[in-house]
C-alpha positions as CSV (number, residue, x, y, z in Angstrom):
1,X,122.1,104.1,60.0
2,X,124.6,101.3,59.4
3,X,126.6,99.5,62.1
4,X,129.8,101.3,60.7
5,X,128.1,104.7,61.1
6,X,127.0,104.0,64.7
7,X,130.5,102.7,65.5
8,X,132.1,105.9,64.0
9,X,129.8,108.2,66.0
10,X,130.5,106.4,69.3
11,X,134.2,106.6,68.6
12,X,133.9,110.3,68.0
13,X,132.2,111.0,71.3
14,X,134.5,112.6,73.8
15,X,133.5,113.2,77.4
16,X,136.8,114.7,78.2
17,X,139.8,116.5,76.8
18,X,143.4,115.8,77.8
19,X,143.9,116.9,81.3
20,X,140.3,117.9,81.9
21,X,137.0,116.1,82.6
22,X,133.5,117.4,83.2
23,X,133.8,116.5,86.8
24,X,136.7,118.8,87.5
25,X,134.6,121.9,87.6
26,X,131.2,122.0,89.3
27,X,130.0,124.7,86.9
28,X,130.7,122.3,84.0
29,X,128.7,119.4,85.5
30,X,124.9,119.7,85.4
31,X,122.7,116.8,86.6
32,X,120.5,115.7,83.7
33,X,117.9,113.8,85.7
34,X,116.9,115.7,88.9
35,X,114.6,114.0,91.3
36,X,111.4,115.5,92.6
37,X,112.7,115.5,96.2
38,X,116.1,115.6,97.9
39,X,117.0,112.4,99.8
40,X,119.4,111.7,102.7
41,X,121.0,108.3,103.2
42,X,121.5,107.4,106.9
43,X,123.4,104.6,108.5
44,X,123.1,103.0,111.9
45,X,126.2,101.2,113.0
46,X,126.0,98.2,115.4
47,X,126.3,99.0,119.1
48,X,129.8,98.3,120.4
49,X,129.1,99.0,124.1
50,X,126.0,99.7,126.2
51,X,127.0,103.3,126.8
52,X,126.3,104.2,123.1
53,X,122.8,105.7,122.7
54,X,120.7,105.5,119.5
55,X,121.8,109.1,118.5
56,X,125.4,108.0,118.7
57,X,124.8,105.1,116.3
58,X,122.7,106.9,113.7
59,X,124.6,109.1,111.3
60,X,123.7,110.9,108.0
61,X,125.9,109.8,105.2
62,X,125.0,112.1,102.2
63,X,122.2,114.0,100.6
64,X,121.5,113.8,96.9
65,X,119.0,115.2,94.4
66,X,119.6,113.5,91.0
67,X,119.6,110.1,89.5
68,X,123.3,110.3,88.6
69,X,124.1,111.1,92.3
70,X,122.1,108.2,93.5
71,X,123.9,105.7,91.3
72,X,127.3,107.1,92.3
73,X,126.4,106.7,96.0
74,X,124.7,103.3,95.5
75,X,127.8,101.9,93.7
76,X,130.1,103.3,96.4
77,X,128.5,101.8,99.6
78,X,128.4,98.2,100.8
79,X,125.5,96.2,99.4
80,X,122.7,95.1,101.7
81,X,124.0,91.5,102.1
82,X,127.4,92.8,103.3
83,X,126.1,94.9,106.2
84,X,127.0,93.7,109.7
85,X,124.4,92.4,112.1
86,X,122.3,95.0,113.9
87,X,123.1,97.7,111.3
88,X,120.6,99.7,109.2
89,X,120.3,101.7,106.1
90,X,117.7,104.5,106.0
91,X,116.8,106.6,103.0
92,X,114.5,109.6,103.9
93,X,113.4,112.8,102.4
94,X,115.7,115.6,103.3
95,X,114.8,117.2,106.6
96,X,113.2,114.1,108.1
97,X,115.2,112.0,110.6
98,X,114.6,108.3,110.6
99,X,113.1,108.3,114.1
100,X,109.6,107.9,115.4
101,X,109.9,111.1,117.3
102,X,110.4,113.2,114.2
103,X,107.4,115.5,113.6
104,X,106.9,114.0,110.1
105,X,106.9,110.5,111.4
106,X,105.2,110.6,114.8
107,X,101.6,110.3,113.5
108,X,102.6,107.6,110.9
109,X,103.8,104.0,110.8
110,X,105.5,101.6,108.5
111,X,104.7,98.8,106.0
112,X,107.2,96.0,106.6
113,X,108.3,92.5,105.6
114,X,111.1,90.4,107.1
115,X,113.0,88.2,104.7
116,X,114.3,85.1,106.4
117,X,117.8,84.0,105.7
118,X,116.5,81.5,103.3
119,X,114.5,84.2,101.4
120,X,117.3,86.8,101.5
121,X,119.4,85.4,98.7
122,X,118.4,88.3,96.3
123,X,118.1,90.9,99.0
124,X,120.5,93.3,97.1
125,X,118.1,93.4,94.1
126,X,115.0,93.7,96.3
127,X,116.5,96.6,98.3
128,X,117.5,98.3,95.1
129,X,114.0,97.9,93.8
130,X,112.7,99.5,97.0
131,X,115.1,102.4,96.7
132,X,114.2,103.2,93.1
133,X,110.5,103.0,93.8
134,X,110.9,105.5,96.6
135,X,113.1,108.1,95.0
136,X,111.2,107.7,91.7
137,X,108.0,108.2,93.7
138,X,106.3,105.3,91.9
139,X,105.4,103.6,95.2
140,X,102.5,106.1,95.5
141,X,100.4,108.4,93.3
142,X,99.6,111.8,94.8
143,X,99.2,110.8,98.4
144,X,102.6,112.2,99.5
145,X,102.6,109.7,102.3
146,X,106.0,108.1,102.0
147,X,108.8,109.6,104.1
148,X,111.5,106.9,103.6
149,X,112.6,103.3,103.4
150,X,114.6,101.3,105.9
151,X,116.7,98.1,105.8
152,X,117.4,96.4,109.1
153,X,119.9,93.5,109.4
154,X,118.8,91.3,112.3
155,X,119.2,87.7,113.6
156,X,115.7,86.8,112.4
157,X,116.5,88.0,108.9
158,X,116.6,91.3,106.9
159,X,113.6,93.6,107.2
160,X,112.5,96.2,104.8
161,X,110.2,98.9,106.1
162,X,108.4,101.8,104.3
163,X,107.7,104.7,106.6
164,X,104.6,106.9,106.1
165,X,103.3,110.2,107.5
166,X,100.0,108.9,109.0
167,X,97.9,105.8,109.5
168,X,95.0,106.5,107.2
169,X,94.1,103.1,105.8
170,X,92.4,104.6,102.7
171,X,95.7,106.1,101.6
172,X,98.0,103.2,102.7
173,X,96.5,100.1,101.1
174,X,97.5,101.0,97.6
175,X,101.0,101.8,98.9
176,X,101.2,98.5,100.6
177,X,100.0,96.6,97.5
178,X,102.7,98.3,95.5
179,X,105.4,97.5,98.1
180,X,104.4,93.8,97.7
181,X,105.0,94.1,93.9
182,X,108.3,95.9,94.4
183,X,109.5,93.3,96.8
184,X,108.2,90.5,94.6
185,X,106.0,89.1,97.3
186,X,103.0,86.9,96.3
187,X,101.4,84.9,99.0
188,X,103.5,86.4,101.7
189,X,101.9,89.0,104.0
190,X,103.1,92.6,104.6
191,X,101.8,94.4,107.7
192,X,101.4,98.0,108.7
193,X,102.3,99.0,112.2
194,X,101.9,102.4,113.8
195,X,104.8,104.1,115.4
196,X,102.6,105.4,118.2
197,X,102.3,102.6,120.8
198,X,98.9,104.0,121.9
199,X,97.5,102.6,118.7
200,X,98.5,99.2,119.9
201,X,101.3,96.8,119.0
202,X,99.3,94.7,116.6
203,X,99.3,95.3,112.8
204,X,96.7,97.8,111.8
205,X,96.5,96.5,108.2
206,X,97.7,93.2,106.7
207,X,97.9,92.5,103.0
């Protein structure tokens, strides 16, 4: 096909008619790329006064189930490097709250790495890579271990954590290795910590 033919075809494409777009009617709009799971984006705002409890600060933003919805949301919210200090993004499977006490989280833990201020220059790209690996479910094979991914903005730096259902090392090592690749880490170490303090405060696995 010649350049002129391609140009002509693209010029003939019409996503809308005068006065009408495919977004005007929900029946007309069908997501072309559904995800395997539904996901909910949560946000934790910084504490303004000491009377505010964790539950007051943590709020669900929106739930989505398609690639198109994800990009619409991602392009409409502040990027990671513009979040205020002591705020968080959480992206979790629908029905799971980003809290240790949630039944889906209480037996699990998290892989995590903290990017120092010096390392965080490309944090927007790294956070996006993490989000895509989670919703695309390429961060794991068939383990069905990953519940969500979290970004915390703190004085020490920006931490990205991957939350799992349990602490079974045989399932978690591959996930940890893939997280290192996603976050473009080489010699840096990622560590896995259990949510349950009874398992100790030290990392259970270090890669």
